[in-house]
BABA-853537 format. One line per field, with one value per residue: residue number from 0; x, y, z of N, C-alpha, C in turn. Coordinates in steps of 0.2 Angstrom, whole numbers. Atoms other than C-alpha are relative to their C-alpha. Layout:
<atoms>
i <- [NUM	...] $
n_c1 <- [X	...] $
n_c2 <- [Y	...] $
n_c3 <- [Z	...] $
ca_c1 <- [X	...] $
ca_c2 <- [Y	...] $
ca_c3 <- [Z	...] $
c_c1 <- [X	...] $
c_c2 <- [Y	...] $
c_c3 <- [Z	...] $
</atoms>
This chain:
<atoms>
i <- [0	1	2	3	4	5	6	7	8	9	10	11	12	13	14	15	16	17	18	19	20	21	22	23	24	25	26	27	28	29	30	31	32	33	34	35	36	37	38	39	40	41	42	43	44	45	46	47	48	49	50	51	52	53	54	55	56	57	58	59	60	61	62	63	64	65	66	67	68	69	70	71	72	73	74	75	76	77	78	79	80	81	82	83	84	85	86	87	88	89	90	91	92	93	94	95	96	97	98	99	100	101	102	103	104	105	106	107	108	109	110	111	112	113	114	115	116	117	118	119	120	121	122	123	124	125	126	127	128	129	130	131	132	133	134	135	136	137	138	139	140	141	142	143	144	145	146	147	148	149	150	151	152	153	154	155	156	157	158	159	160	161	162	163	164	165	166	167	168	169	170	171	172	173	174	175	176	177	178	179	180	181	182	183	184	185	186	187	188	189	190	191	192	193	194	195	196	197	198	199	200	201	202	203	204	205	206	207	208	209	210	211	212	213	214	215	216	217	218	219	220	221	222	223	224	225	226	227	228	229	230	231	232	233	234	235	236	237	238	239	240	241	242	243	244	245	246	247	248	249	250	251	252	253	254	255	256	257	258	259	260	261	262	263	264	265	266	267	268	269	270	271	272	273	274	275	276	277	278	279	280	281	282	283	284	285	286	287	288	289	290	291	292	293	294	295	296	297	298	299	300	301	302	303	304	305	306	307	308	309	310] $
n_c1 <- [3	6	0	7	4	3	6	5	-3	-5	-2	2	-6	-1	-4	2	-5	3	-5	3	-4	3	6	1	7	5	-2	2	7	-1	-3	5	5	-3	-1	6	3	2	-6	-6	-5	-6	-5	2	-6	2	-6	0	-3	-4	5	-3	4	0	2	-5	1	7	-1	-5	4	5	-4	-3	5	3	-6	1	-1	-7	-1	-6	-1	-5	-1	0	1	6	5	5	1	3	-5	-3	4	-1	-7	1	3	-4	-4	3	1	-6	0	5	-4	0	7	5	6	4	2	-4	4	-3	4	-2	-2	5	6	2	4	4	-3	0	-1	-4	3	6	-3	-4	5	3	-5	-1	6	-1	-8	-2	-1	-6	0	7	0	7	2	-3	5	-3	5	4	4	0	2	-4	4	-4	-3	4	-4	0	3	-1	-5	-5	-2	-5	-6	0	0	1	-3	-1	-3	-7	-2	1	-5	-7	1	0	-6	1	3	-4	-2	3	-1	6	4	4	-3	6	3	-5	0	7	0	-6	2	5	-4	-3	5	3	6	-2	6	1	6	4	2	-6	-1	-7	2	-6	0	0	4	-4	-2	-1	-7	-2	6	5	-1	-6	1	4	-4	-5	4	0	-7	0	4	-4	-6	3	2	7	3	1	7	2	-2	4	6	-1	-1	6	4	-3	3	6	-2	-3	3	4	-3	-7	-4	0	-3	-7	-2	-1	-6	-5	0	-2	-6	-5	1	-3	-7	-2	-4	0	4	-4	2	-1	4	5	5	4	5	5	4	5	5	5	4	5	6	4	4	5	6	3	4	5	4	4	4	6	4	4	5	5	3	4	6	4	4	4	5] $
n_c2 <- [3	4	7	2	5	-4	-3	5	6	0	6	1	1	-4	-6	-5	-3	-7	-5	-7	-6	-7	1	-3	-2	6	6	0	3	7	2	0	5	6	1	1	6	4	5	-3	4	2	-5	-5	-3	-6	-2	-6	1	-6	-6	-6	-4	2	7	4	-2	3	7	2	-1	6	6	0	1	7	5	4	-5	-1	-5	1	-5	1	-6	1	-7	-3	2	6	6	6	5	-2	2	8	1	-1	6	6	-2	1	7	3	-1	5	7	2	-2	5	-3	3	-4	-6	-6	-6	-5	-7	-5	-5	3	2	6	1	4	7	2	5	6	2	3	6	5	2	3	7	4	2	1	-1	-7	-2	-7	-3	-6	-3	-4	-7	-5	-7	-6	-3	-5	1	7	6	4	6	-2	3	5	6	7	6	4	-4	-1	-6	1	-5	3	7	6	6	6	0	4	-4	-5	3	4	-5	-4	-7	-5	-2	-7	-2	-7	-4	2	6	5	4	4	5	5	4	4	5	5	5	5	5	4	-3	-5	-7	-3	-6	1	-7	-2	-3	-6	-3	-7	-3	-8	-4	3	4	-3	-7	-2	-3	-3	5	2	4	7	4	2	5	7	4	3	5	6	3	4	6	5	0	1	-6	-1	-1	-7	-5	0	-3	-7	-3	0	-6	-7	-1	-3	-7	-5	3	1	-2	5	6	-1	-1	7	4	-2	3	7	1	-2	5	4	-4	0	7	1	6	0	1	6	6	2	4	-5	-4	5	1	-6	0	6	-2	-5	2	4	-5	-4	5	0	-6	-1	5	-3	-6	3	3	-5	-2	5	-1	-6	1	5	-4	-5	5	3] $
n_c3 <- [6	-1	4	3	-5	-5	3	1	2	6	3	7	4	6	0	5	3	2	3	-1	3	-1	-2	-6	0	0	-3	-7	-1	2	-6	-5	2	-1	-8	-3	3	-5	0	3	4	-3	2	5	3	4	3	3	7	2	-2	-2	-5	-7	-1	-4	-7	-3	-1	-5	-6	-1	-1	-7	-5	1	2	6	5	1	5	4	5	6	4	7	3	-2	5	-2	5	-2	-1	-6	-5	-1	-3	-7	-3	0	-6	-6	0	-3	-7	-3	-1	-7	-3	2	2	5	5	1	3	3	-3	3	-5	0	-1	-7	0	-6	-5	1	6	1	-3	4	6	-2	-1	7	4	-4	2	7	1	6	1	-1	-1	-1	-2	0	5	-2	-1	1	-2	6	-3	-7	-3	3	4	3	6	6	3	-5	2	-4	2	1	-7	-1	-5	-5	-7	2	-4	4	-3	1	5	7	1	2	7	5	-1	-3	5	6	2	6	1	1	-5	1	-4	-3	5	2	-5	0	6	-1	-5	4	5	-4	-3	-6	1	-2	-1	-4	-4	1	-7	-4	3	0	1	3	-1	7	5	4	7	-1	0	7	4	2	7	0	-4	4	5	-3	-1	7	1	-5	3	6	-2	-3	5	1	6	3	0	-7	-2	3	-3	-6	1	2	-6	-4	3	-4	-7	0	5	5	7	1	-4	4	7	-2	-2	6	4	-3	1	7	1	0	6	6	-1	0	-6	-3	-6	-6	-3	4	5	-3	-3	5	2	-6	-1	6	0	-5	3	5	-3	-3	5	2	-5	0	6	-1	-4	4	5	-3	-2	6	1	-5	1	6	-2	-4	5	4	-4] $
ca_c1 <- [245	228	227	213	208	205	192	182	185	200	198	191	203	204	216	215	226	224	234	232	238	234	219	219	201	194	205	200	182	189	200	185	173	186	189	170	168	160	175	192	205	220	231	227	242	240	253	255	258	270	257	262	248	244	239	255	252	234	239	254	243	231	245	254	237	231	243	234	236	253	259	271	277	283	291	290	289	275	258	243	243	234	250	257	242	244	263	258	246	259	271	258	255	273	270	257	270	268	250	237	221	207	202	211	202	206	199	200	206	190	176	166	157	143	149	144	150	165	157	142	153	164	148	141	157	159	141	146	163	163	163	180	177	163	159	144	136	145	134	138	131	118	110	114	109	119	112	117	129	119	133	132	130	129	142	154	164	171	188	183	178	181	185	194	197	215	216	208	220	235	227	225	242	234	229	236	246	235	239	221	214	201	211	194	187	203	203	184	186	203	194	180	193	200	183	178	162	163	148	142	129	116	111	129	133	150	149	161	166	169	161	168	179	181	200	206	188	172	176	194	188	176	189	201	187	185	204	202	188	199	214	203	199	181	171	169	150	148	159	149	133	140	145	128	120	132	124	108	117	124	133	120	126	143	149	145	152	169	170	167	181	192	187	191	207	218	210	216	233	233	239	244	232	238	230	233	225	216	209	203	194	186	180	172	164	156	150	143	133	127	122	113	103	99	93	83	75	70	63	52	46	41	32	23	18	11	1	-6	-12	-19	-29] $
ca_c2 <- [-516	-523	-542	-548	-561	-547	-539	-554	-572	-574	-591	-588	-595	-580	-567	-551	-542	-523	-512	-494	-479	-462	-467	-455	-449	-467	-479	-474	-480	-496	-499	-496	-508	-522	-519	-520	-537	-550	-562	-554	-560	-569	-557	-541	-536	-518	-513	-495	-494	-479	-467	-449	-443	-447	-465	-473	-463	-469	-487	-487	-480	-494	-507	-501	-503	-520	-535	-543	-528	-528	-513	-514	-501	-503	-489	-487	-473	-461	-464	-476	-493	-509	-519	-509	-514	-533	-532	-524	-538	-551	-542	-543	-562	-566	-560	-573	-587	-597	-591	-605	-600	-607	-592	-577	-560	-545	-529	-512	-497	-487	-498	-502	-517	-522	-531	-548	-548	-559	-571	-573	-575	-588	-597	-598	-604	-618	-624	-625	-633	-631	-612	-606	-587	-577	-559	-547	-535	-518	-503	-485	-468	-461	-445	-448	-466	-482	-492	-509	-505	-508	-519	-532	-550	-566	-574	-559	-558	-541	-541	-526	-537	-555	-571	-585	-603	-605	-620	-610	-596	-607	-617	-601	-593	-578	-562	-559	-543	-535	-518	-513	-521	-535	-545	-550	-556	-565	-574	-579	-586	-595	-603	-610	-617	-626	-633	-621	-611	-592	-582	-565	-565	-550	-550	-546	-528	-520	-501	-492	-474	-469	-473	-487	-481	-464	-465	-454	-449	-458	-458	-463	-477	-483	-483	-493	-506	-509	-512	-523	-534	-536	-542	-554	-562	-557	-564	-550	-551	-552	-537	-527	-532	-527	-510	-507	-512	-499	-485	-487	-480	-463	-455	-461	-468	-459	-471	-486	-479	-474	-492	-499	-489	-495	-513	-510	-501	-516	-526	-512	-512	-531	-531	-547	-552	-553	-570	-588	-595	-608	-594	-585	-601	-604	-586	-587	-604	-597	-581	-589	-601	-586	-577	-593	-594	-576	-577	-593	-584	-569	-581	-590	-574	-568	-585	-583	-565	-571	-586	-573	-561	-576	-583] $
ca_c3 <- [733	732	727	716	729	741	730	725	720	708	701	684	671	659	655	645	633	629	617	621	610	616	625	640	636	637	646	664	661	653	668	680	670	672	691	693	684	695	691	688	676	682	673	663	652	646	633	629	610	610	619	620	631	649	645	653	669	671	668	679	693	692	690	706	715	708	706	692	681	672	662	648	635	617	607	589	576	579	570	571	562	563	562	577	587	584	588	604	608	604	616	629	625	629	646	649	649	665	669	669	660	649	640	633	629	619	627	617	627	623	629	645	650	662	678	673	656	657	669	658	642	650	656	638	631	645	640	622	620	602	604	601	600	607	611	614	602	601	606	601	607	595	601	619	620	617	603	595	580	563	557	572	566	575	564	565	582	587	595	606	621	614	623	614	620	623	612	598	600	599	584	574	580	588	578	561	556	543	535	533	549	550	563	571	555	551	568	567	549	554	569	558	546	561	566	580	581	582	588	594	608	605	624	630	627	623	625	613	617	599	583	572	557	566	566	552	547	541	522	524	536	523	509	521	525	506	505	520	512	496	506	516	500	499	484	471	470	489	491	479	487	504	497	490	507	515	504	515	530	534	525	513	496	497	511	501	485	494	501	484	477	491	487	468	470	475	460	448	456	456	474	482	496	514	517	511	496	507	517	502	496	513	514	496	499	515	506	491	502	511	495	489	505	504	486	490	504	493	480	493	500	482	480	496	492	475	483	495	481	471	485] $
c_c1 <- [-6	0	-7	-4	-3	-6	-6	4	4	2	-3	6	0	4	-2	6	-3	6	-3	5	-4	-7	-2	-7	-5	2	-2	-7	1	3	-6	-5	3	0	-7	-3	-1	5	5	4	5	5	-3	7	-2	6	-2	4	3	-4	4	-4	1	-2	5	-1	-6	1	5	-3	-4	5	4	-5	-3	5	-2	0	8	1	7	0	4	1	1	0	-7	-5	-4	1	-3	5	3	-4	1	7	0	-3	4	5	-3	-1	6	0	-5	3	0	-7	-5	-7	-4	-2	4	-4	4	-5	3	0	-6	-7	-2	-5	-5	4	0	2	5	-2	-5	3	3	-5	-3	5	2	-6	1	7	2	1	7	1	-7	1	-7	-1	3	-6	4	-5	-3	-5	-1	-2	4	-5	4	2	-4	4	1	-3	2	7	7	2	5	5	-1	-1	-1	4	2	3	7	2	-1	5	6	-1	1	7	-1	-3	6	2	-3	0	-6	-5	-4	3	-6	-3	4	0	-7	0	6	-3	-5	4	3	-5	-3	-6	2	-7	-1	-7	-4	-2	6	2	7	-1	7	0	1	-3	5	2	1	7	2	-6	-4	2	6	0	-4	4	5	-4	-1	6	0	-4	4	6	-2	-2	-7	-2	-2	-8	-2	3	-4	-7	1	1	-6	-4	3	-3	-6	1	4	8	-3	3	8	5	1	4	8	3	1	6	6	1	3	7	6	-1	4	7	3	4	0	-3	5	-1	2	-5	-6	-5	-5	-6	-5	-5	-5	-5	-5	-5	-4	-6	-5	-5	-5	-6	-4	-5	-6	-6	-5	-5	-6	-4	-4	-6	-6	-5	-5	-6	-5	-5	-5	-6	-3] $
c_c2 <- [-4	-6	-1	-4	4	4	-5	-6	0	-7	-2	-1	4	5	5	3	7	4	7	5	6	0	3	2	-6	-5	-1	-4	-8	-4	-2	-6	-7	-1	-1	-7	-5	-6	4	-4	-2	5	4	3	6	3	7	0	7	6	6	5	-3	-8	-4	2	-3	-7	-2	1	-6	-7	0	-2	-8	-5	-4	4	1	5	-1	5	-2	7	-2	7	2	-2	-6	-5	-6	-5	2	-3	-8	-1	2	-5	-6	1	-2	-8	-3	1	-4	-7	-2	1	-6	4	-4	4	6	5	6	6	7	5	5	-3	-1	-5	0	-5	-7	-3	-6	-7	-3	-3	-6	-6	-3	-4	-7	-4	-3	-1	1	8	2	8	3	8	3	4	7	5	7	5	3	5	-1	-6	-5	-4	-5	3	-4	-6	-6	-6	-5	-4	5	2	6	-1	5	-3	-8	-4	-5	-6	0	-5	3	5	-3	-4	5	4	7	4	1	7	1	7	4	-2	-6	-6	-4	-4	-6	-6	-4	-5	-6	-5	-5	-4	-5	-4	3	4	7	4	6	-1	7	2	3	6	3	8	4	7	4	-4	-4	4	7	2	2	3	-5	-2	-4	-7	-4	-3	-6	-6	-3	-3	-6	-6	-3	-5	-6	-5	-1	-2	7	2	2	7	6	1	3	8	4	0	6	7	2	3	6	-1	-4	0	1	-5	-6	0	0	-7	-4	2	-3	-8	-1	2	-5	-5	4	-1	-7	-2	-7	0	-2	-7	-6	-2	-5	4	3	-5	-2	5	0	-5	2	6	-2	-4	5	4	-5	-1	6	0	-5	3	5	-3	-3	5	3	-5	0	6	-1	-5	4	4	-4	-2	6] $
c_c3 <- [1	-4	-2	5	6	-2	0	-3	-6	-3	-7	-5	-6	1	-5	-2	-2	-3	0	-4	1	2	7	1	2	5	8	1	-2	6	6	-1	2	8	3	-3	6	1	-3	-4	4	-1	-6	-2	-4	-3	-3	-7	-1	1	1	4	7	1	4	7	3	1	5	7	2	1	7	5	0	-3	-6	-6	-2	-6	-4	-6	-6	-3	-7	-4	1	-6	2	-6	3	2	7	6	2	3	7	4	1	5	7	1	3	7	4	2	8	4	-3	-1	-5	-6	0	-4	-2	2	-3	6	0	1	7	0	7	5	-1	-6	-1	3	-4	-7	1	1	-6	-3	4	-2	-7	-2	-7	-2	1	1	1	3	0	-6	2	-1	-1	1	-6	4	7	3	-4	-4	-4	-7	-6	-3	4	-4	4	-2	-1	7	1	5	6	7	-1	5	-5	4	-1	-5	-7	-2	-2	-7	-6	0	2	-6	-5	-1	-7	-1	1	6	-2	4	3	-5	-2	5	0	-6	1	5	-3	-4	5	4	6	-2	2	0	4	4	1	7	4	-4	1	-2	-3	0	-6	-5	-5	-6	1	0	-7	-4	-3	-7	-1	3	-5	-6	3	1	-7	-1	4	-3	-6	3	5	-5	-2	-8	-3	1	7	2	-3	3	7	0	-1	6	4	-2	4	6	-1	0	-6	-7	0	4	-3	-6	2	2	-6	-4	4	-1	-7	-1	0	-6	-6	1	0	7	3	7	6	3	-5	-5	3	4	-4	-3	5	0	-6	0	5	-3	-5	3	3	-5	-3	4	0	-6	0	4	-3	-5	4	3	-6	-1	5	-1	-6	2	4	-4	-4	4	5] $
</atoms>
């Protein structure tokens, strides 16, 4: 077995959790990108979420070779679900008891990273002690080249290659189990509710080996994301504007329309949301503030354009 300290210095106080479900096509590259990090994690718990392909064998092979990698398998009824993923991560978290660390990261099993990613991400968080959650921008392949995902935002932190300060993770109780996904959004908002900052860093890149919302198909994915927005308590006007904005991207019009249907359907059913009322109120306050700032900005631009034309 190769010890982490025999490869390179193993004194960085961060650990990683990964939930992998049938990722034989992608996880080898994910494993290699972590092994090539300039600073390795103290522990990396990879949980096979009831995988039925070669995922387990690939992970076991690396766990036998590298002592900081720990393999664990959970068994459940077949099929993919967002709840199952979080349950797998929680099982992985249990296996970190007794490990000393300052940061905990969640790494998806279908991404790869540049060698300095975690070292640089940790450095930024050490410089800004108010930063509770941080990650890079997700990049996806378009016509043979990786490009920044259109929906990346500085205030939205993707869980794909996320680091969370340990105190922040414990304050928010880890990742929530949400039927329609959005655990990264929930964690980001919960952190801000607790007084932490959450930020994405555009110059740090996360390379995603499949396209967002591709599980189950593009349009079902858009419908599911509309349901997710409802259950996260999104303000109705904000949700509608978001869906209209989505119409400007492929698949044009229909993608945004399907997402709007997904957002409206739980309203029609009067579904009970999966988050607390305090969470809903906080989300809507933030969103209304963003919309107000946006409309003021638009008004100022219109005024400036008018002045320019007059003069």
